[in-house]
N, C-alpha and C positions, 0 to 999 in steps of 0.2 A: 422516396419510397413510403407507400400507401402500406394502414397498416394489413393491408388483402395479403402482402406478397409472402408476409411471416405464415409459415404453413403449420397446419396441425394446434391442436390442444398442447403441445409439450416441445417444448426449443426442437428444429431439427437438425441443428448442432451438436444435439445427446443423442441421438436416437441411435441405439445400438442393439439389434437382436446378436446378430453374433457373439458379440465379447471378447475385443480388441486382446484382454491381458489372456486369454487362453488361447486362445490360437496364437501369440508370443510365443507361449510359454511351451505349444506343441513345437512350433517350427523354430524356436532354438535362437533365431540369428534377428541384428537389429542393426541400423547402422552409429547409434547415437543413444547414452543413456543418460540422463542428466541427474542429478541424486539432487535434492532440494528444489521443492517448488515454490520459491518465495516471486517478487519482481523481477529478478535477472535471471531468475531460472525458466519462468515465467514469459518470459520474455522471448528469452532464446526459445522456446522450443515449441511457439507460436513462429516465429522466423523460420525454422528447419521444414519445423511443418507447409509453410509456406512452399519449401520450396521441392517438395519432396522427399523428405528424407524420413525414410523411418525412423523415427519415434517414440522412445518412452521416460517419463516423468514420473520420482517417484520421491516422496516424502515421507520422515518417519513420525510425523504429526499431520497436520490438519497444510492445503492449500494454504500459502502467506500467512503461518500462524505463526512464525517467528518475529524477525527484526523487523518483515517488509510491516506487518503489524500494528508497530510500535510510531512512527513516522510524526514528526509535526504536523501530516498530512497538508502540507504543501509542495507546490506547482512549480518551484522556482527558478529563478535563474543562478543563484550564490553569490550575493554581491560581497558580501564576506572574504568572498574566493580571490578579489581585485587585490586584497589588501596583501595576499601572499603571492601575487603574482601569476597565478593559476588561469592566467587570459585565455586558452584554450577550452579550458574546463567551465569557463564561465559563458565564454564565445556558444558551446557545444551545449551547454546546460537552455542558455537561453531559446536559441532554437529547438529543444525540445519542447518545453513549457510550451510555445508556441507551437507546435505540433497537435501537442495533446489538447488543446485548449480548441481545434480542427475537427482530430480524432476520438475524440471523448468526451465530449461537450456537454453528454449526460454525466459525466462526475467530475470534470475539471473544469471551474470560471473563474474566471478573472477577481484580483483580490488588490482593491487601491491599499496603499500601505505608505503610515507613518513613520518619518522619523523623528522621535523628540530630540531636539541642539540644545547644544548647553553653553556650549561656548560660539567665537567667528575662528578665530586660529589656532588652534587647539590641535593636537594627532600627526600633524604634518609631519614630524622629525620623527616622531615614532611610526610611523607610516612608512616610510619610507627605510626603516631602520629594519623591518617586518620587511619587507617588500626585499632587501637585498640580504637576508636570511636571520633577521635576530630572533631567538627563542622566548620573548617575550611578546607580549601577548598588547596589543596597542590598547590605548586607552583615549577618552575624550576624543572623539574624534569630530570637530568643528565643522561650522559650516562651511568652510572652505574647502574643508577635506570630502565633505559626501557632496558639495557640487562638484564637483572632481568626478569624483566614483557612480556619482550619480549618471552623467554626462557618457562616461566613458560605458556605464551599462544601459545604458539607451542607442547608442552606438552595435553591442552586441546582435541585443535586442533587435534589431532593424529587417534582418531576416526575418520574412513571413511576418512583419510585424501584424499584427491583432489590437493591440492597446494603446491609451497615450502615453506622449513621452511624459518625462518627470517636473515636478516644478517647484521652487522654496513658497514655503509663507511665513509669513511675518508672528512675530508675539500676540500682540493682539488681536490678530485673526483665530490662530492659532488654540488663545482658551477662548475668544469667543465660541469656538466651534465646540471645544471640549474642554470646558472649565472648569473640569477633575483633576485635569493634569498638574505639575506639579509649575510653581510659578517662577521658578530657575532658567527656563528654556529661551531660549533666546529666539529661536526658530522653529517651523519642522519641514523636513522636506517628503516630498509627498509623490511615489515613483507606484507601478505596478506591477504583480505578481499572479500566482494563481494558487488558489487550492483545489482540493480533491475531496468529495462529498464521503466515496466509499470505498478506499482504498483495496478493504480483501477484498471487492465484487469486482474489482476492476484484474487482480489476479488471476479468480475465477474461468472471468472474460477470454482474457488471454489463452487459457487452456485450453477451455471451452471450442475459441475459434481455431488453434489448432486443430483439435479434433477433428473439426468441421471440413478442415480444409483438407484434412490426410487420413483416408482410413488405415493406413500402416502405422498410425501412431495410438497412444494407450497413453492414458496419467492412471496413479495409483497413490492417495493419500492413504494415512498412518501403516505405511509399508516400510520394513525395517528392512534393512542390506546384512545380513548374518553372515555370510562368506564370499568370500572373491579369491579363487583356483585356478589357476592354468584359462585362464581367460574369460571363464563364466561366474556369471555374478546370480547369487540367487538372494531372494527376496522372500521374509512371509510378510502376509497382510492382513493386518490386524480385523478389518473389515471387507476382505474379499478386492478392495476398489472397483474400481469401474474404469470403460475405456470409454465408449460414448454414452457413456451412463445406463443401458441398458443390462449386458453383460457381464456377468459377476463370477469370480472364482466361489470357493466357500471360505467362510471365517475359518481365517486362519490359516490358508492356505498357503505350500511354499510354490515357487514357481521361481526358473532357471533363464537368464538369456547371454547370448554372447556378444557382446556389442565390440564393432572395430574403434570407437572410441568412449571414453568416458568424459561429463564435465560434472565436478565439482562444483556446483553450486550453494552449497548450506550455508552458507554465510559465515558467522560466527565460530561456527564447525568446520569450517574447511578440514582445521590442519585433522582434526578428529578423524575425517573421516578417510582425509590422504594415508594415515599410517591403516586405517584398516582396509585400503586397497594397496596396500606393502608399499606405500610410497611418504615417509614419512617427513613429517616439512613442517615449518613455522613461521608464516607467511601471515596469520592473525595479529593483531594486539590491539583487541575491539576496546569505546569506550560504549560507558552505561547513557542511555539519553531517556528520562522521563519526563511526564506531564501531567498537569490537573487541571479537570474539568471543575466549573461553577458554576453552583446553581446563586446567576447573580445578574436579575434581571436593569438594572441602572445601569451597570458596566455594558450589558449588549447592550442598551437601547444606546448608550453613550457612543459609543464604537461605530454605530451605525453601518453594518458593512463592513471596514477597514478593521486591519490589523496594524495593529503600535507594534513598530521593530526598536527595539530599542535597547541599551545599552545598559546592564545591569551595575552592582558596587564594582566587582571585583570583575570590569573589563569584557566580562560574559558576555556577549551577544542573546537576549530573552525575546521573546513575545508572545503575545495574545489575542484573540481575535474569537469571533462567535465561531463556535461551530457547532450549528441543529438547536441556536438557541442555547450554548451554554459559552460560558469563558474557557477556552483552550490556552491553558497558559505553560511556555513551556518554552527553553526545554535546558536542562542539566547537561555536563561532558565530564563524566568521571571514569578513568581509567577502570578498566573490568574487564573480563575472558571467562565467566561461566555463565553464559546465558541460561543455561535450565535452572537456573536460581537468583534470575535476575528479578527486583523487584524493587517500586518504589519508596524509597527508606525516608524515615521522618523528619532530617535532616533537610533532604532534599523538598519535601514537601515547604520547611521552615524558607527555605532558599529563595523559592518561587513566588510565596506568599508575600516575604518580606521582599522584595523586588518591583511588584508590580503597586506593591504597597506607598515603597520611595515614588515610583512614578503616577503615583495616582491618590496620591497624602486626602484630595478630597471623601475619598471612598472609603467604605471600612471591608476588610476582608478577612478572614477565618478559615478554619476548618470545619466550621461545620457546616461551609459551604462546598466543600467539597463533594463530589455524585459518584465519582471514576478518578482511577491513576491509571496509569501506565508507563511500563519502562521498555525498552531491549536494546541490544548489544549491538552498536555499529559495527559492521563487520570490517573496520577499517587495517590497514598495511599497517606490520607488525614496524612499530618505530619508536625510536630512544625520545622525540618529541618530552620536555618538560610542560608544554602547556598542550592538556588535549586537541584544546580548539585550533591550536594548528596542525595537527598532522593532516595529510592532505585527504579529499574528498574523493577523490581522481580514482577511475578506476581500472585494472591491471589481468590479465589473463595468462600469467605462468605458465609453462608448458613441460609437463614431465613427460618426459620419451618410456617408450615400453622397455621393460627393463627384464631380467630371467624368466620365470615362468609368467609375467605379463603381458601380453604382448600388445595391446592396449594403451593409446598417451593419454594422461589425463589431463584437463585443462578446467584449471581453479579459478572462478570467478570472483576475483580480491577487490574490496572496493566499493566505490560506485555509491550513486543515491538516485532517492526513489525518480527522480526527473529526468534519467539520462539512460535511461536501463534500453529503452528503444535502439538508440544507437550505439551501445554497450554491442546489444544481442544480436547488431551488423556486424559489428569487427570482430564480433568470436564466432557468426558463423559465417564469415566470409572465410576466416581461417580453417573452418571446418569444411566447408566444401570443398577450400584447397586441396585438406589431404584425404576427400573421398575421391578427388579427382572429376569434381560436376562444377557445372555455373550455377550462377543465382538469376533465378528464376522471375522472381515478382521482389519489388521493394514493397517496404512495410513506412517509407516517409507518409505517403497519402493511405494508408488502412486505416478507414474506420477502427475500434477497437467495440466490439460485444454490442450493446445497445445505444454505441453512435451514430452505429449504421442508420439514416437515415434519421438521425434524430431532428427536430425542426426547431431550428436557432432562432426562428422570426415569428412575433406572434398570430402573424395569419396562419404561420405555415402549421402551426402547435396549433391552431384549433379545428383546421384542415384534419390533421393527424384527429383529432379526439375524435371528430363525427365521424370518421371512417371507423375507426378504433367501435364506435357505439353500437353503428349498423351493422361491426361486424363480430362482435361479441355481444351484444345486448349488457353490457355494463352501464352504468351509470359516468355521466359525463364527468364529474367530481371523481368519483373515483379513480377512472381513468386519467386525470392530470394528474392525481398523485402517484399512480403507479407507473407514471411516464419519466415524473423526476425522481421515480426510486430505480427503477432499472431500463433506460429508455427507453429504443423502440421494441425489445424485449417484452414489454408492460401486455403486449396483447393475448401471448400465451397463457399465461398468468392470470388475466382477467378471461379467458377462457374456460381455466379451468375450475372445475367443480369437482370438488373431495366429495369421496362415497359418502353421504348420508346427512350430509353438513348444507343448511343454506346460509349464502354469504354473508359473512356476519362479521365482529368483531372480537379482539380478543375480549377475554373478562374484566382485566383494567384498562388505565391510563393509556393504552396502545393505539394508535390507528393503523395496525397490521391485521391484516384477513384472516378467517382462517384457515377457507381455501388459500391462501398465497401461501401460508405456513404449511398447510399438506404439499401445493406442487415447489413448494424449496424443498423438502424433505425427497421427495419422488425421484427429481431431477438433478438437486443440484452436491452429489458428492457427498451427502450430509451421513457421518456417524455417530458423531454425538451430538446433542444436548446441545450441547457451546459453541458447535461451531454453528446452529442455526442464531443462536440470542449475540454469538458475539463477531460473528462474521459472515453470516449471512443477510444480513440484516444489522440496522444500528441500534437497537432495544437496549442492548446491555452500555453502549456507550453514550447514548444522549441519553441518559438516565430514566426513561420512561420505563422498564420495566418492573415489575411488579408479579411476586409471590404467586399470583391466581394466574398469570400469564404462563409464568414457568412453568405452571402443574399443567394448564390448557395444551401449551407447543409439548412439552414431556407427553400427554395422551397423544396430539396428533401425529408426531414422532411414532408413540410403538404402536401405533395402528398403521402405520404403513412401514412399520418397517418391523412386524410381527415381536415385539421385546414383552416378556415376561415381566409380571408384577417386582421382581426383583431385580431386574435390569431397569426397570422403570428409575425403581427409587433408588440404585445405586448412580443412574446418571443425575437424576436429580441432585442428591448428595453432593455430587462433583462439582455440579455446575454450580450450585449455592457457594461450597467451599473454593472455589477460584474466583468466582467474584467480589468475595466477600475479605479473603484472605489475601489477594497480591492487587485486586482492583480498586476496594476499598469500597465496595457497594452495598447498601443499606438496601435491605431486601423488605 
């Protein structure tokens, strides 16, 4: 697809002069309401919209701002799930990983992965015990066990294969390649998974793809469910919400709909939401995962685009790889159940630093290298497992039938992982279509996501796209190349956009984002708060490049676009700074 196929100066999937939320409020009827706009809810929304189902998705916060914003940023097949005998999950995960590499090539890319190996034969009996249901975690996985696991992993990943098979490398070659590695290794295993550069934007693209596909669809962030009575759900929207981003309800507006079916996609908040719907449940028993990002140029150079996937001293699997020029280290796995207060604790930071320090004693690691941290609660099924890492990462969709004054059934999306969202959505959409008495119109298996549509993956195709985009927009080709990497083929409307009174330039700090780029985001991408821009629509915060001068300039751009008064501007700045410093340990 050439850039000229993109329409207009704004995203055609977002243009909506009528206002779908206002329309839904007037008619009152909708087939499906999805509560929660994380990756599972967004994936289901897109699938249902593609089938012609009228659908409303709402989130009490921003789209993709909960658990979906706190992953290891991997798209992976789940090598470790082989130990617990979850072969079906591995098969689905490797398939979905391969599909995402094809359907979202602008954000998902291959990630060569190195497993340090410390023995030749250890861990076989422990792995067999775990496979048979032991509640103790395997330790000291040796070369024989890893070779078997990687061979099985390659077998499951053979469907729609897009990456090379694994191999084992001897100690001398491994240490020559990465001299800082501990000398206690005997070999390394090398295999391929994938990483995602902009997970929060992928969530947004799933939602906007759904809106573009279905005129009877609507979406609203910062919108709370305030009551459920006699089959009517009533919501209050903090910022008015958007349907296809032009039409808005007034700030603080209350609107109601009568759904035929409700999907609870609230992740770690599932039990709270079911209670508010009059259907108390105990489905979730989450665990906390925390990650840190280090400014460590020596480590990033040593990794050379690869991930180290290793066993910490307690048997927990950890990882470190280059993310946006920083070293991302993760993750912890601690039982926790309050997603509203989740944060990375000091002892978790110590654990992660000590784990990578033990793996690479040839380098120094300290708290002064930390530029960003983040945490999230995995919405895992309630479990009595003594080891959090052994709780299944598979998904389920328990159904609560209508009862009493509640005429609609509730489907709760429990568990799952980032990689398998499309397959999970396909399964649940099938159930919903059956309940509605409809058939599937299209499959999402080969459906590109957002800026992945027509994305040029080969150098010659990329050069041709950039040349056409330069003719269509007049923008500098280097700048277009940057935008293409950041937004995929959605880059062209952003390049064409010129905010009122601004010449295309850069933010005043160390950032390579443009002011018109930020203005486009504010006007077209469901932005309600300053933090939405720097934490989810862009990688300014997590990438460590955000400065206070940038933040103030972004607030000024948002203020002009959204008519914020001086007090609102000040409040937004204070809230963003407080969140970034208190919960993300970011020094602005």
